[in-house]
PDB file of N, CA, C and O in Angstrom:
ATOM      1  N   MET A   1       0.841  -1.167   0.000  1.00  0.00           N
ATOM      2  CA  MET A   1       0.000   0.000   0.000  1.00  0.00           C
ATOM      3  C   MET A   1       0.890   1.234   0.000  1.00  0.00           C
ATOM      4  O   MET A   1       1.781   1.333   0.843  1.00  0.00           O
ATOM      5  N   PRO A   2       0.684   2.178  -0.911  1.00  0.00           N
ATOM      6  CA  PRO A   2       1.544   3.344  -0.986  1.00  0.00           C
ATOM      7  C   PRO A   2       1.342   4.265   0.210  1.00  0.00           C
ATOM      8  O   PRO A   2       0.241   4.373   0.752  1.00  0.00           O
ATOM      9  N   LYS A   3       2.402   4.912   0.604  1.00  0.00           N
ATOM     10  CA  LYS A   3       2.325   5.853   1.710  1.00  0.00           C
ATOM     11  C   LYS A   3       1.629   7.121   1.239  1.00  0.00           C
ATOM     12  O   LYS A   3       1.804   7.561   0.102  1.00  0.00           O
ATOM     13  N   ARG A   4       0.859   7.681   2.108  1.00  0.00           N
ATOM     14  CA  ARG A   4       0.186   8.930   1.772  1.00  0.00           C
ATOM     15  C   ARG A   4       1.115  10.086   2.093  1.00  0.00           C
ATOM     16  O   ARG A   4       1.843  10.063   3.086  1.00  0.00           O
ATOM     17  N   SER A   5       1.080  11.075   1.255  1.00  0.00           N
ATOM     18  CA  SER A   5       1.924  12.239   1.448  1.00  0.00           C
ATOM     19  C   SER A   5       1.318  13.124   2.532  1.00  0.00           C
ATOM     20  O   SER A   5       0.102  13.307   2.585  1.00  0.00           O
ATOM     21  N   SER A   6       2.163  13.666   3.385  1.00  0.00           N
ATOM     22  CA  SER A   6       1.665  14.561   4.425  1.00  0.00           C
ATOM     23  C   SER A   6       1.361  15.946   3.860  1.00  0.00           C
ATOM     24  O   SER A   6       0.826  16.800   4.567  1.00  0.00           O
ATOM     25  N   LYS A   7       1.698  16.173   2.591  1.00  0.00           N
ATOM     26  CA  LYS A   7       1.452  17.463   1.961  1.00  0.00           C
ATOM     27  C   LYS A   7      -0.001  17.635   1.544  1.00  0.00           C
ATOM     28  O   LYS A   7      -0.457  18.761   1.349  1.00  0.00           O
ATOM     29  N   GLU A   8      -0.733  16.534   1.406  1.00  0.00           N
ATOM     30  CA  GLU A   8      -2.114  16.620   0.942  1.00  0.00           C
ATOM     31  C   GLU A   8      -3.008  17.159   2.053  1.00  0.00           C
ATOM     32  O   GLU A   8      -3.011  16.635   3.167  1.00  0.00           O
ATOM     33  N   PRO A   9      -3.764  18.208   1.745  1.00  0.00           N
ATOM     34  CA  PRO A   9      -4.671  18.750   2.767  1.00  0.00           C
ATOM     35  C   PRO A   9      -5.882  17.851   2.953  1.00  0.00           C
ATOM     36  O   PRO A   9      -6.296  17.153   2.027  1.00  0.00           O
ATOM     37  N   LYS A  10      -6.449  17.872   4.157  1.00  0.00           N
ATOM     38  CA  LYS A  10      -7.624  17.070   4.451  1.00  0.00           C
ATOM     39  C   LYS A  10      -8.900  17.774   3.985  1.00  0.00           C
ATOM     40  O   LYS A  10      -9.901  17.122   3.688  1.00  0.00           O
ATOM     41  N   ASP A  11      -8.860  19.082   3.925  1.00  0.00           N
ATOM     42  CA  ASP A  11     -10.022  19.852   3.511  1.00  0.00           C
ATOM     43  C   ASP A  11     -10.136  19.832   1.985  1.00  0.00           C
ATOM     44  O   ASP A  11      -9.149  20.070   1.288  1.00  0.00           O
ATOM     45  N   ILE A  12     -11.325  19.552   1.469  1.00  0.00           N
ATOM     46  CA  ILE A  12     -11.539  19.454   0.032  1.00  0.00           C
ATOM     47  C   ILE A  12     -11.310  20.792  -0.671  1.00  0.00           C
ATOM     48  O   ILE A  12     -10.861  20.823  -1.816  1.00  0.00           O
ATOM     49  N   ASN A  13     -11.619  21.901   0.014  1.00  0.00           N
ATOM     50  CA  ASN A  13     -11.418  23.219  -0.588  1.00  0.00           C
ATOM     51  C   ASN A  13      -9.930  23.536  -0.756  1.00  0.00           C
ATOM     52  O   ASN A  13      -9.524  24.117  -1.762  1.00  0.00           O
ATOM     53  N   GLU A  14      -9.131  23.154   0.224  1.00  0.00           N
ATOM     54  CA  GLU A  14      -7.687  23.376   0.120  1.00  0.00           C
ATOM     55  C   GLU A  14      -7.104  22.512  -1.006  1.00  0.00           C
ATOM     56  O   GLU A  14      -6.238  22.957  -1.759  1.00  0.00           O
ATOM     57  N   LEU A  15      -7.589  21.285  -1.105  1.00  0.00           N
ATOM     58  CA  LEU A  15      -7.126  20.396  -2.160  1.00  0.00           C
ATOM     59  C   LEU A  15      -7.465  20.970  -3.535  1.00  0.00           C
ATOM     60  O   LEU A  15      -6.628  20.969  -4.437  1.00  0.00           O
ATOM     61  N   ALA A  16      -8.696  21.458  -3.691  1.00  0.00           N
ATOM     62  CA  ALA A  16      -9.111  22.056  -4.963  1.00  0.00           C
ATOM     63  C   ALA A  16      -8.262  23.276  -5.284  1.00  0.00           C
ATOM     64  O   ALA A  16      -7.864  23.468  -6.433  1.00  0.00           O
ATOM     65  N   PHE A  17      -7.981  24.102  -4.282  1.00  0.00           N
ATOM     66  CA  PHE A  17      -7.148  25.286  -4.485  1.00  0.00           C
ATOM     67  C   PHE A  17      -5.755  24.891  -4.967  1.00  0.00           C
ATOM     68  O   PHE A  17      -5.219  25.503  -5.891  1.00  0.00           O
ATOM     69  N   ARG A  18      -5.166  23.867  -4.341  1.00  0.00           N
ATOM     70  CA  ARG A  18      -3.817  23.444  -4.734  1.00  0.00           C
ATOM     71  C   ARG A  18      -3.801  22.874  -6.154  1.00  0.00           C
ATOM     72  O   ARG A  18      -2.855  23.102  -6.908  1.00  0.00           O
ATOM     73  N   ILE A  19      -4.836  22.144  -6.507  1.00  0.00           N
ATOM     74  CA  ILE A  19      -4.899  21.579  -7.856  1.00  0.00           C
ATOM     75  C   ILE A  19      -4.966  22.686  -8.896  1.00  0.00           C
ATOM     76  O   ILE A  19      -4.243  22.655  -9.892  1.00  0.00           O
ATOM     77  N   VAL A  20      -5.845  23.677  -8.663  1.00  0.00           N
ATOM     78  CA  VAL A  20      -5.977  24.798  -9.601  1.00  0.00           C
ATOM     79  C   VAL A  20      -4.677  25.596  -9.647  1.00  0.00           C
ATOM     80  O   VAL A  20      -4.236  26.016 -10.717  1.00  0.00           O
ATOM     81  N   GLU A  21      -4.069  25.801  -8.485  1.00  0.00           N
ATOM     82  CA  GLU A  21      -2.809  26.537  -8.416  1.00  0.00           C
ATOM     83  C   GLU A  21      -1.711  25.811  -9.207  1.00  0.00           C
ATOM     84  O   GLU A  21      -0.939  26.448  -9.924  1.00  0.00           O
ATOM     85  N   ASP A  22      -1.645  24.493  -9.076  1.00  0.00           N
ATOM     86  CA  ASP A  22      -0.647  23.710  -9.810  1.00  0.00           C
ATOM     87  C   ASP A  22      -0.869  23.776 -11.316  1.00  0.00           C
ATOM     88  O   ASP A  22       0.084  23.868 -12.089  1.00  0.00           O
ATOM     89  N   LEU A  23      -2.129  23.727 -11.723  1.00  0.00           N
ATOM     90  CA  LEU A  23      -2.447  23.745 -13.150  1.00  0.00           C
ATOM     91  C   LEU A  23      -2.206  25.095 -13.805  1.00  0.00           C
ATOM     92  O   LEU A  23      -1.894  25.160 -14.994  1.00  0.00           O
ATOM     93  N   THR A  24      -2.348  26.168 -13.045  1.00  0.00           N
ATOM     94  CA  THR A  24      -2.225  27.503 -13.628  1.00  0.00           C
ATOM     95  C   THR A  24      -0.864  28.138 -13.388  1.00  0.00           C
ATOM     96  O   THR A  24      -0.607  29.220 -13.915  1.00  0.00           O
ATOM     97  N   SER A  25       0.004  27.522 -12.627  1.00  0.00           N
ATOM     98  CA  SER A  25       1.308  28.130 -12.345  1.00  0.00           C
ATOM     99  C   SER A  25       2.249  27.949 -13.535  1.00  0.00           C
ATOM    100  O   SER A  25       2.085  27.032 -14.339  1.00  0.00           O
ATOM    101  N   ASP A  26       3.234  28.837 -13.631  1.00  0.00           N
ATOM    102  CA  ASP A  26       4.217  28.782 -14.705  1.00  0.00           C
ATOM    103  C   ASP A  26       5.423  27.916 -14.347  1.00  0.00           C
ATOM    104  O   ASP A  26       6.250  27.615 -15.208  1.00  0.00           O
ATOM    105  N   GLU A  27       5.524  27.518 -13.083  1.00  0.00           N
ATOM    106  CA  GLU A  27       6.664  26.729 -12.629  1.00  0.00           C
ATOM    107  C   GLU A  27       6.520  25.280 -13.101  1.00  0.00           C
ATOM    108  O   GLU A  27       5.405  24.764 -13.189  1.00  0.00           O
ATOM    109  N   PRO A  28       7.637  24.629 -13.401  1.00  0.00           N
ATOM    110  CA  PRO A  28       7.563  23.214 -13.791  1.00  0.00           C
ATOM    111  C   PRO A  28       7.099  22.380 -12.598  1.00  0.00           C
ATOM    112  O   PRO A  28       7.367  22.750 -11.455  1.00  0.00           O
ATOM    113  N   PRO A  29       6.416  21.274 -12.834  1.00  0.00           N
ATOM    114  CA  PRO A  29       5.946  20.433 -11.726  1.00  0.00           C
ATOM    115  C   PRO A  29       7.119  19.817 -10.975  1.00  0.00           C
ATOM    116  O   PRO A  29       8.185  19.576 -11.542  1.00  0.00           O
ATOM    117  N   GLU A  30       6.901  19.569  -9.695  1.00  0.00           N
ATOM    118  CA  GLU A  30       7.946  18.976  -8.865  1.00  0.00           C
ATOM    119  C   GLU A  30       8.159  17.526  -9.283  1.00  0.00           C
ATOM    120  O   GLU A  30       7.203  16.793  -9.537  1.00  0.00           O
ATOM    121  N   GLU A  31       9.416  17.126  -9.350  1.00  0.00           N
ATOM    122  CA  GLU A  31       9.725  15.745  -9.698  1.00  0.00           C
ATOM    123  C   GLU A  31       9.579  14.883  -8.454  1.00  0.00           C
ATOM    124  O   GLU A  31       9.926  15.294  -7.347  1.00  0.00           O
ATOM    125  N   GLU A  32       9.064  13.690  -8.660  1.00  0.00           N
ATOM    126  CA  GLU A  32       8.908  12.775  -7.544  1.00  0.00           C
ATOM    127  C   GLU A  32      10.268  12.216  -7.157  1.00  0.00           C
ATOM    128  O   GLU A  32      11.104  11.924  -8.012  1.00  0.00           O
ATOM    129  N   GLU A  33      10.471  12.073  -5.852  1.00  0.00           N
ATOM    130  CA  GLU A  33      11.712  11.477  -5.385  1.00  0.00           C
ATOM    131  C   GLU A  33      11.645   9.972  -5.606  1.00  0.00           C
ATOM    132  O   GLU A  33      10.563   9.385  -5.595  1.00  0.00           O
ATOM    133  N   GLY A  34      12.768   9.370  -5.800  1.00  0.00           N
ATOM    134  CA  GLY A  34      12.802   7.932  -5.982  1.00  0.00           C
ATOM    135  C   GLY A  34      12.887   7.509  -7.438  1.00  0.00           C
ATOM    136  O   GLY A  34      13.190   6.349  -7.718  1.00  0.00           O
ATOM    137  N   GLN A  35      12.632   8.407  -8.364  1.00  0.00           N
ATOM    138  CA  GLN A  35      12.767   8.043  -9.762  1.00  0.00           C
ATOM    139  C   GLN A  35      14.244   8.107 -10.126  1.00  0.00           C
ATOM    140  O   GLN A  35      14.943   9.066  -9.800  1.00  0.00           O
ATOM    141  N   LYS A  36      14.696   7.074 -10.801  1.00  0.00           N
ATOM    142  CA  LYS A  36      16.111   7.004 -11.142  1.00  0.00           C
ATOM    143  C   LYS A  36      16.301   7.274 -12.624  1.00  0.00           C
ATOM    144  O   LYS A  36      15.441   6.973 -13.452  1.00  0.00           O
ATOM    145  N   ASN A  37      17.435   7.844 -12.925  1.00  0.00           N
ATOM    146  CA  ASN A  37      17.798   8.094 -14.304  1.00  0.00           C
ATOM    147  C   ASN A  37      18.135   6.750 -14.951  1.00  0.00           C
ATOM    148  O   ASN A  37      19.057   6.072 -14.497  1.00  0.00           O
ATOM    149  N   PRO A  38      17.411   6.348 -15.998  1.00  0.00           N
ATOM    150  CA  PRO A  38      17.656   5.032 -16.581  1.00  0.00           C
ATOM    151  C   PRO A  38      19.066   4.861 -17.146  1.00  0.00           C
ATOM    152  O   PRO A  38      19.601   3.752 -17.158  1.00  0.00           O
ATOM    153  N   HIS A  39      19.665   5.951 -17.611  1.00  0.00           N
ATOM    154  CA  HIS A  39      21.033   5.849 -18.137  1.00  0.00           C
ATOM    155  C   HIS A  39      22.026   5.576 -17.005  1.00  0.00           C
ATOM    156  O   HIS A  39      22.963   4.796 -17.168  1.00  0.00           O
ATOM    157  N   ALA A  40      21.814   6.222 -15.863  1.00  0.00           N
ATOM    158  CA  ALA A  40      22.690   5.992 -14.716  1.00  0.00           C
ATOM    159  C   ALA A  40      22.525   4.567 -14.195  1.00  0.00           C
ATOM    160  O   ALA A  40      23.500   3.932 -13.790  1.00  0.00           O
ATOM    161  N   VAL A  41      21.300   4.070 -14.206  1.00  0.00           N
ATOM    162  CA  VAL A  41      21.048   2.699 -13.765  1.00  0.00           C
ATOM    163  C   VAL A  41      21.777   1.711 -14.672  1.00  0.00           C
ATOM    164  O   VAL A  41      22.380   0.749 -14.194  1.00  0.00           O
ATOM    165  N   ALA A  42      21.719   1.952 -15.980  1.00  0.00           N
ATOM    166  CA  ALA A  42      22.379   1.055 -16.932  1.00  0.00           C
ATOM    167  C   ALA A  42      23.891   1.070 -16.733  1.00  0.00           C
ATOM    168  O   ALA A  42      24.533   0.022 -16.788  1.00  0.00           O
ATOM    169  N   LEU A  43      24.459   2.241 -16.505  1.00  0.00           N
ATOM    170  CA  LEU A  43      25.906   2.312 -16.289  1.00  0.00           C
ATOM    171  C   LEU A  43      26.299   1.609 -14.996  1.00  0.00           C
ATOM    172  O   LEU A  43      27.311   0.909 -14.952  1.00  0.00           O
ATOM    173  N   GLY A  44      25.513   1.791 -13.954  1.00  0.00           N
ATOM    174  CA  GLY A  44      25.805   1.136 -12.680  1.00  0.00           C
ATOM    175  C   GLY A  44      25.739  -0.371 -12.793  1.00  0.00           C
ATOM    176  O   GLY A  44      26.566  -1.086 -12.227  1.00  0.00           O
ATOM    177  N   ARG A  45      24.754  -0.847 -13.526  1.00  0.00           N
ATOM    178  CA  ARG A  45      24.620  -2.292 -13.712  1.00  0.00           C
ATOM    179  C   ARG A  45      25.794  -2.836 -14.517  1.00  0.00           C
ATOM    180  O   ARG A  45      26.329  -3.900 -14.207  1.00  0.00           O
ATOM    181  N   LEU A  46      26.188  -2.108 -15.543  1.00  0.00           N
ATOM    182  CA  LEU A  46      27.299  -2.545 -16.374  1.00  0.00           C
ATOM    183  C   LEU A  46      28.575  -2.673 -15.542  1.00  0.00           C
ATOM    184  O   LEU A  46      29.303  -3.658 -15.666  1.00  0.00           O
ATOM    185  N   GLY A  47      28.843  -1.687 -14.701  1.00  0.00           N
ATOM    186  CA  GLY A  47      30.019  -1.748 -13.838  1.00  0.00           C
ATOM    187  C   GLY A  47      29.915  -2.871 -12.826  1.00  0.00           C
ATOM    188  O   GLY A  47      30.909  -3.529 -12.521  1.00  0.00           O
ATOM    189  N   GLY A  48      28.709  -3.098 -12.300  1.00  0.00           N
ATOM    190  CA  GLY A  48      28.500  -4.151 -11.320  1.00  0.00           C
ATOM    191  C   GLY A  48      28.724  -5.532 -11.912  1.00  0.00           C
ATOM    192  O   GLY A  48      29.247  -6.425 -11.246  1.00  0.00           O
ATOM    193  N   LEU A  49      28.330  -5.701 -13.154  1.00  0.00           N
ATOM    194  CA  LEU A  49      28.516  -6.997 -13.796  1.00  0.00           C
ATOM    195  C   LEU A  49      29.987  -7.301 -14.038  1.00  0.00           C
ATOM    196  O   LEU A  49      30.407  -8.458 -13.995  1.00  0.00           O
ATOM    197  N   ARG A  50      30.751  -6.277 -14.289  1.00  0.00           N
ATOM    198  CA  ARG A  50      32.186  -6.471 -14.571  1.00  0.00           C
ATOM    199  C   ARG A  50      33.037  -6.484 -13.309  1.00  0.00           C
ATOM    200  O   ARG A  50      34.065  -7.160 -13.259  1.00  0.00           O
ATOM    201  N   GLY A  51      32.618  -5.747 -12.300  1.00  0.00           N
ATOM    202  CA  GLY A  51      33.442  -5.470 -11.125  1.00  0.00           C
ATOM    203  C   GLY A  51      33.920  -6.675 -10.359  1.00  0.00           C
ATOM    204  O   GLY A  51      35.115  -6.790 -10.086  1.00  0.00           O
ATOM    205  N   GLY A  52      33.021  -7.587  -9.997  1.00  0.00           N
ATOM    206  CA  GLY A  52      33.399  -8.732  -9.178  1.00  0.00           C
ATOM    207  C   GLY A  52      34.397  -9.642  -9.860  1.00  0.00           C
ATOM    208  O   GLY A  52      35.358 -10.101  -9.243  1.00  0.00           O
ATOM    209  N   LYS A  53      34.170  -9.896 -11.122  1.00  0.00           N
ATOM    210  CA  LYS A  53      35.064 -10.793 -11.864  1.00  0.00           C
ATOM    211  C   LYS A  53      36.448 -10.149 -12.035  1.00  0.00           C
ATOM    212  O   LYS A  53      37.473 -10.813 -11.885  1.00  0.00           O
ATOM    213  N   ALA A  54      36.461  -8.846 -12.351  1.00  0.00           N
ATOM    214  CA  ALA A  54      37.736  -8.155 -12.535  1.00  0.00           C
ATOM    215  C   ALA A  54      38.517  -8.102 -11.219  1.00  0.00           C
ATOM    216  O   ALA A  54      39.739  -8.249 -11.201  1.00  0.00           O
ATOM    217  N   ARG A  55      37.786  -7.888 -10.114  1.00  0.00           N
ATOM    218  CA  ARG A  55      38.450  -7.835  -8.813  1.00  0.00           C
ATOM    219  C   ARG A  55      39.045  -9.198  -8.461  1.00  0.00           C
ATOM    220  O   ARG A  55      40.163  -9.277  -7.952  1.00  0.00           O
ATOM    221  N   ALA A  56      38.306 -10.259  -8.730  1.00  0.00           N
ATOM    222  CA  ALA A  56      38.780 -11.603  -8.419  1.00  0.00           C
ATOM    223  C   ALA A  56      40.029 -11.950  -9.220  1.00  0.00           C
ATOM    224  O   ALA A  56      40.923 -12.626  -8.713  1.00  0.00           O
ATOM    225  N   GLU A  57      40.093 -11.497 -10.450  1.00  0.00           N
ATOM    226  CA  GLU A  57      41.266 -11.787 -11.278  1.00  0.00           C
ATOM    227  C   GLU A  57      42.514 -11.076 -10.772  1.00  0.00           C
ATOM    228  O   GLU A  57      43.627 -11.578 -10.932  1.00  0.00           O
ATOM    229  N   LYS A  58      42.332  -9.909 -10.162  1.00  0.00           N
ATOM    230  CA  LYS A  58      43.483  -9.136  -9.674  1.00  0.00           C
ATOM    231  C   LYS A  58      44.009  -9.650  -8.336  1.00  0.00           C
ATOM    232  O   LYS A  58      45.175  -9.429  -8.011  1.00  0.00           O
ATOM    233  N   LEU A  59      43.165 -10.334  -7.552  1.00  0.00           N
ATOM    234  CA  LEU A  59      43.578 -10.784  -6.229  1.00  0.00           C
ATOM    235  C   LEU A  59      44.488 -12.003  -6.320  1.00  0.00           C
ATOM    236  O   LEU A  59      44.358 -12.845  -7.209  1.00  0.00           O
ATOM    237  N   SER A  60      45.415 -12.064  -5.366  1.00  0.00           N
ATOM    238  CA  SER A  60      46.274 -13.245  -5.281  1.00  0.00           C
ATOM    239  C   SER A  60      45.482 -14.370  -4.616  1.00  0.00           C
ATOM    240  O   SER A  60      44.441 -14.138  -4.002  1.00  0.00           O
ATOM    241  N   ALA A  61      45.990 -15.572  -4.749  1.00  0.00           N
ATOM    242  CA  ALA A  61      45.318 -16.732  -4.159  1.00  0.00           C
ATOM    243  C   ALA A  61      45.247 -16.591  -2.640  1.00  0.00           C
ATOM    244  O   ALA A  61      44.242 -16.948  -2.025  1.00  0.00           O
ATOM    245  N   LYS A  62      46.307 -16.073  -2.043  1.00  0.00           N
ATOM    246  CA  LYS A  62      46.348 -15.907  -0.594  1.00  0.00           C
ATOM    247  C   LYS A  62      45.281 -14.912  -0.133  1.00  0.00           C
ATOM    248  O   LYS A  62      44.583 -15.153   0.852  1.00  0.00           O
ATOM    249  N   LYS A  63      45.162 -13.806  -0.845  1.00  0.00           N
ATOM    250  CA  LYS A  63      44.190 -12.769  -0.474  1.00  0.00           C
ATOM    251  C   LYS A  63      42.760 -13.290  -0.654  1.00  0.00           C
ATOM    252  O   LYS A  63      41.894 -13.021   0.178  1.00  0.00           O
ATOM    253  N   ARG A  64      42.507 -14.045  -1.749  1.00  0.00           N
ATOM    254  CA  ARG A  64      41.178 -14.625  -1.967  1.00  0.00           C
ATOM    255  C   ARG A  64      40.813 -15.581  -0.838  1.00  0.00           C
ATOM    256  O   ARG A  64      39.666 -15.625  -0.392  1.00  0.00           O
ATOM    257  N   LYS A  65      41.803 -16.346  -0.384  1.00  0.00           N
ATOM    258  CA  LYS A  65      41.573 -17.294   0.702  1.00  0.00           C
ATOM    259  C   LYS A  65      41.233 -16.563   1.997  1.00  0.00           C
ATOM    260  O   LYS A  65      40.355 -16.997   2.743  1.00  0.00           O
ATOM    261  N   GLU A  66      41.921 -15.458   2.267  1.00  0.00           N
ATOM    262  CA  GLU A  66      41.637 -14.668   3.469  1.00  0.00           C
ATOM    263  C   GLU A  66      40.215 -14.097   3.421  1.00  0.00           C
ATOM    264  O   GLU A  66      39.502 -14.119   4.424  1.00  0.00           O
ATOM    265  N   ILE A  67      39.813 -13.596   2.276  1.00  0.00           N
ATOM    266  CA  ILE A  67      38.476 -13.020   2.114  1.00  0.00           C
ATOM    267  C   ILE A  67      37.412 -14.102   2.305  1.00  0.00           C
ATOM    268  O   ILE A  67      36.406 -13.880   2.978  1.00  0.00           O
ATOM    269  N   ALA A  68      37.642 -15.274   1.708  1.00  0.00           N
ATOM    270  CA  ALA A  68      36.690 -16.376   1.820  1.00  0.00           C
ATOM    271  C   ALA A  68      36.573 -16.852   3.267  1.00  0.00           C
ATOM    272  O   ALA A  68      35.475 -17.157   3.734  1.00  0.00           O
ATOM    273  N   ARG A  69      37.696 -16.916   3.974  1.00  0.00           N
ATOM    274  CA  ARG A  69      37.696 -17.339   5.376  1.00  0.00           C
ATOM    275  C   ARG A  69      36.927 -16.356   6.236  1.00  0.00           C
ATOM    276  O   ARG A  69      36.140 -16.758   7.093  1.00  0.00           O
ATOM    277  N   LYS A  70      37.150 -15.071   6.013  1.00  0.00           N
ATOM    278  CA  LYS A  70      36.450 -14.033   6.768  1.00  0.00           C
ATOM    279  C   LYS A  70      34.939 -14.100   6.503  1.00  0.00           C
ATOM    280  O   LYS A  70      34.136 -13.934   7.422  1.00  0.00           O
ATOM    281  N   ALA A  71      34.564 -14.340   5.258  1.00  0.00           N
ATOM    282  CA  ALA A  71      33.148 -14.450   4.907  1.00  0.00           C
ATOM    283  C   ALA A  71      32.512 -15.660   5.581  1.00  0.00           C
ATOM    284  O   ALA A  71      31.385 -15.581   6.071  1.00  0.00           O
ATOM    285  N   ALA A  72      33.229 -16.773   5.606  1.00  0.00           N
ATOM    286  CA  ALA A  72      32.695 -17.985   6.221  1.00  0.00           C
ATOM    287  C   ALA A  72      32.519 -17.796   7.722  1.00  0.00           C
ATOM    288  O   ALA A  72      31.522 -18.241   8.290  1.00  0.00           O
ATOM    289  N   ILE A  73      33.464 -17.149   8.356  1.00  0.00           N
ATOM    290  CA  ILE A  73      33.365 -16.893   9.796  1.00  0.00           C
ATOM    291  C   ILE A  73      32.159 -16.000  10.081  1.00  0.00           C
ATOM    292  O   ILE A  73      31.403 -16.259  11.017  1.00  0.00           O
ATOM    293  N   SER A  74      31.979 -14.961   9.289  1.00  0.00           N
ATOM    294  CA  SER A  74      30.830 -14.066   9.469  1.00  0.00           C
ATOM    295  C   SER A  74      29.522 -14.798   9.226  1.00  0.00           C
ATOM    296  O   SER A  74      28.542 -14.583   9.939  1.00  0.00           O
ATOM    297  N   ARG A  75      29.504 -15.656   8.229  1.00  0.00           N
ATOM    298  CA  ARG A  75      28.285 -16.379   7.875  1.00  0.00           C
ATOM    299  C   ARG A  75      27.867 -17.331   8.983  1.00  0.00           C
ATOM    300  O   ARG A  75      26.679 -17.457   9.279  1.00  0.00           O
ATOM    301  N   TRP A  76      28.828 -17.999   9.595  1.00  0.00           N
ATOM    302  CA  TRP A  76      28.512 -19.022  10.591  1.00  0.00           C
ATOM    303  C   TRP A  76      28.597 -18.524  12.014  1.00  0.00           C
ATOM    304  O   TRP A  76      28.352 -19.297  12.940  1.00  0.00           O
ATOM    305  N   GLN A  77      28.929 -17.281  12.226  1.00  0.00           N
ATOM    306  CA  GLN A  77      29.067 -16.731  13.573  1.00  0.00           C
ATOM    307  C   GLN A  77      27.718 -16.790  14.300  1.00  0.00           C
ATOM    308  O   GLN A  77      26.694 -16.364  13.766  1.00  0.00           O
ATOM    309  N   GLY A  78      27.734 -17.319  15.512  1.00  0.00           N
ATOM    310  CA  GLY A  78      26.513 -17.387  16.323  1.00  0.00           C
ATOM    311  C   GLY A  78      25.664 -18.616  16.073  1.00  0.00           C
ATOM    312  O   GLY A  78      24.669 -18.816  16.769  1.00  0.00           O
ATOM    313  N   ARG A  79      26.021 -19.450  15.103  1.00  0.00           N
ATOM    314  CA  ARG A  79      25.264 -20.665  14.837  1.00  0.00           C
ATOM    315  C   ARG A  79      25.953 -21.843  15.517  1.00  0.00           C
ATOM    316  O   ARG A  79      27.180 -21.918  15.586  1.00  0.00           O
ATOM    317  N   VAL A  80      25.146 -22.739  16.007  1.00  0.00           N
ATOM    318  CA  VAL A  80      25.677 -23.929  16.635  1.00  0.00           C
ATOM    319  C   VAL A  80      25.725 -25.024  15.580  1.00  0.00           C
ATOM    320  O   VAL A  80      24.698 -25.344  14.982  1.00  0.00           O
ATOM    321  N   PRO A  81      26.888 -25.599  15.340  1.00  0.00           N
ATOM    322  CA  PRO A  81      26.959 -26.670  14.339  1.00  0.00           C
ATOM    323  C   PRO A  81      26.182 -27.895  14.803  1.00  0.00           C
ATOM    324  O   PRO A  81      26.283 -28.301  15.961  1.00  0.00           O
ATOM    325  N   SER A  82      25.418 -28.473  13.906  1.00  0.00           N
ATOM    326  CA  SER A  82      24.643 -29.676  14.249  1.00  0.00           C
ATOM    327  C   SER A  82      25.436 -30.926  13.838  1.00  0.00           C
ATOM    328  O   SER A  82      25.916 -31.021  12.708  1.00  0.00           O
ATOM    329  N   HIS A  83      25.560 -31.844  14.731  1.00  0.00           N
ATOM    330  CA  HIS A  83      26.321 -33.073  14.446  1.00  0.00           C
ATOM    331  C   HIS A  83      25.399 -34.230  14.308  1.00  0.00           C
ATOM    332  O   HIS A  83      25.847 -35.351  14.068  1.00  0.00           O
TER     333      HIS A  83
END
């Protein structure tokens, strides 16, 4: 369920006034927050797809092993092993 904006007036007359004011004003309408630029999204995705593989190729075997060990410790921390 979408969140209601706190900017909307409860009185119908105030709402009507704001609608007419918005329609007759010369200012451009306010952009909604949360909309992303599709070109920026595409560039971010492109970098994300390449980044992990390129990083893995640059790491030494020793460094990869250290990272994997740290990840495993974090993943299993607080869990009791079942035997």
